[in-house]
C-alpha positions in Angstrom: 39.9 191.1 180.5 41.2 188.0 182.6 41.9 184.6 181.6 40.5 181.7 183.9 41.1 178.0 183.5 38.9 175.5 184.5 40.3 171.9 184.4 37.8 168.8 184.1 37.8 165.1 183.8 36.5 163.5 180.5 33.3 162.7 182.3 31.1 163.0 185.3 31.8 166.5 186.6 29.1 168.4 188.5 26.8 170.5 186.1 26.2 173.4 188.5 29.7 173.7 189.8 31.0 174.3 186.2 28.2 175.8 184.5 27.4 178.5 186.9 30.9 179.7 187.3 31.4 179.7 183.6 28.4 181.6 182.9 29.3 184.4 185.5 32.8 184.6 184.4 31.9 185.1 180.7 29.1 187.6 181.8 31.8 189.7 183.6 33.6 189.8 180.4 36.6 187.5 181.1 37.9 184.5 178.8 37.3 180.7 180.1 39.9 178.1 179.0 38.8 174.6 179.8 41.5 171.9 180.3 41.2 168.1 180.1 43.9 165.3 180.1 44.3 165.0 176.6 42.4 168.1 175.0 41.1 166.0 172.2 37.5 165.8 172.9 35.0 168.0 174.8 34.1 166.6 178.3 30.7 165.4 179.5 29.0 166.0 182.9 27.6 163.4 185.2 24.3 162.6 183.1 22.3 161.7 186.3 22.5 165.6 187.3 20.6 166.5 184.1 17.8 163.8 184.5 17.7 163.5 188.3 19.8 161.1 190.5 16.9 159.4 192.1 13.2 159.6 191.2 14.0 162.7 189.1 15.4 164.4 192.3 18.9 165.4 193.6 19.9 166.9 190.2 20.7 170.3 188.9 18.3 173.1 189.0 16.7 174.5 185.7 18.9 177.6 185.4 22.3 175.9 185.8 20.9 173.2 183.4 20.4 175.9 180.8 23.7 177.5 181.5 25.2 174.0 180.9 23.4 173.6 177.5 25.0 177.1 176.5 28.3 176.0 177.9 28.6 172.8 175.8 28.0 174.8 172.6 30.8 177.4 173.3 34.0 177.2 171.4 36.1 176.9 174.5 34.1 173.9 175.6 34.3 172.3 172.4 38.1 172.8 172.1 39.7 172.2 175.5 43.5 172.4 176.1 45.5 169.6 177.4 46.8 169.6 180.9 50.4 169.2 179.8 50.1 172.0 177.3 48.9 174.5 179.8 51.3 177.4 180.9 50.0 178.5 184.3 51.6 182.0 184.1 49.4 182.8 181.2 46.3 182.8 183.3 44.8 185.3 185.9 42.7 182.9 187.8 41.8 179.1 188.4 38.4 177.4 189.2 38.5 173.8 190.5 35.0 172.5 190.4 33.7 169.2 191.9 31.6 166.1 191.1 31.5 162.7 192.9 30.7 160.0 190.3 33.6 157.6 189.4 35.0 159.6 186.1 36.1 162.5 188.5 39.0 160.5 189.7 40.8 161.1 186.5 40.8 164.7 187.5 41.1 164.4 191.5 44.0 162.2 191.4 46.1 163.5 188.5 49.7 164.1 189.4 50.3 166.1 186.1 47.4 168.2 186.9 48.5 168.7 190.6 52.0 170.0 189.2 50.1 172.7 187.1 48.0 173.7 189.9 51.0 174.0 192.1 52.9 176.1 189.6 49.7 178.5 189.5 49.3 178.5 193.4 52.8 180.0 194.0 51.8 182.9 191.8 49.2 184.1 194.3 46.7 184.8 191.8 42.8 184.0 192.5 42.0 180.4 193.1 38.5 178.9 193.6 37.6 175.5 194.7 34.0 173.9 195.3 33.2 170.6 196.8 35.3 167.7 195.7 37.4 170.3 193.8 39.2 171.1 197.1 40.8 167.5 196.9 42.7 168.9 194.1 44.4 171.5 196.3 44.7 169.2 199.3 46.6 166.7 197.1 48.8 169.4 195.5 52.2 170.0 197.1 53.8 173.3 197.5 57.1 173.4 195.6 58.9 174.9 198.5 57.5 172.9 201.6 56.4 169.8 199.8 53.2 169.9 202.0 49.8 170.4 200.7 49.0 174.1 199.4 46.2 174.1 201.9 48.6 173.8 204.8 47.8 176.9 207.0 44.9 178.1 204.8 41.3 178.4 205.8 39.0 176.3 203.8 35.7 174.5 203.4 34.7 171.6 201.2 31.9 169.0 200.9 31.0 168.3 204.4 31.0 164.8 205.7 27.4 165.0 206.8 26.3 165.9 203.3 28.4 163.2 201.7 27.2 160.7 204.1 23.5 161.5 203.8 23.6 161.5 200.1 25.3 158.1 200.2 22.7 156.7 202.8 19.8 157.9 200.7 20.9 156.3 197.4 23.2 153.4 198.2 20.4 150.9 197.9 20.0 152.0 194.2 23.3 153.4 193.1 25.9 151.7 195.3 28.9 154.0 196.0 27.9 156.6 193.5 28.1 159.3 196.2 31.3 157.8 197.8 34.2 158.9 195.4 36.9 157.6 197.9 36.9 155.5 201.0 37.7 158.4 203.2 35.2 161.4 203.2 36.3 164.5 201.5 36.2 166.5 204.8 38.5 164.0 206.3 41.3 164.3 203.7 40.9 168.2 203.6 41.2 168.4 207.5 44.4 166.5 207.3 45.8 168.8 204.5 45.3 172.1 206.4 47.0 171.2 209.5 45.1 172.7 212.4 41.6 171.8 211.2 40.0 173.2 214.6 40.9 176.7 213.4 41.2 176.5 209.8 38.4 174.1 208.5 34.8 175.5 208.3 32.0 173.3 207.8 29.5 176.1 207.6 25.7 175.9 208.8 24.0 172.6 208.6 22.1 172.6 205.1 19.8 169.8 204.2 18.9 171.0 200.7 18.4 174.8 200.4 20.4 176.3 197.4 21.4 179.7 196.8 20.6 181.4 193.6 21.7 184.4 191.6 19.4 186.6 193.8 19.4 184.8 197.1 22.6 183.9 198.8 21.0 183.1 202.3 21.4 179.4 202.1 25.1 179.7 200.5 28.4 179.4 202.4 31.9 180.3 201.3 35.3 180.6 202.9 37.7 183.2 201.9 41.3 183.2 202.7 43.4 185.9 200.7 43.2 185.0 197.0 41.6 181.7 197.8 37.8 181.1 197.8 36.3 177.7 198.7 32.7 176.5 198.9 30.7 173.3 199.8 28.4 172.0 197.1 26.3 173.1 194.0 24.0 175.2 196.5 26.9 177.6 197.0 27.9 177.9 193.4 26.4 181.5 192.7 27.9 183.1 195.8 31.2 181.2 195.1 31.5 182.6 191.6 30.7 186.2 192.7 33.4 186.1 195.4 36.0 184.5 193.0 35.2 187.6 190.6 35.7 190.0 193.3 39.2 188.6 193.7 39.7 188.5 190.1 38.8 192.1 189.8 40.9 193.3 192.6 43.9 191.4 191.4 43.9 193.4 188.2 43.8 196.9 189.9 
């Protein structure tokens, strides 16, 4: 059995990008440890993803929502660890989920969390990041080079066209709900990797089709050694599957 840590903000994380990996990692027989800034209270997801962002649409699908309900009742979710109390060397894998609502900034911009991520990254154990979660890595400095840990690594993240389309569709009602930062996620990640022409992979254009547990055709991930990245909730099942493959091979 491996131990996997999943850091989260106190609120506003993406339902699918957390619940699907949690479910699949647990189903594979591994331990999951949730980590928040203080560890004092269980976090909460972006509520609009449970009810529907706009006219009941753009939220999580039924199966991930059911996984989320099971997840929030689990002991590991109810009793998270504090970021400062985490010892990275005690874990075998790290998953960095995303989300775009304002509460995500607590997690995406935390220097304390980035220090823990940097300490884990240099152990060269499996790391998975999806959507906005890739920003955590883009902002994490390697202790030896003081450059982003993504420097020289192949990756994807939330593509600019997806972020922009979601914003244009909803700004009249929700303002900057889909624009977490002034810069697009893709722009920051491209800068972090260095040679973005070779190392950043946007993936096929996708206007809404989501992968499932049995159909990965719409999904897209990028794999680079111990690192797996994905674009958005529609990639979550394939993302978790590829992460688990690395977790299994790292224990051989």
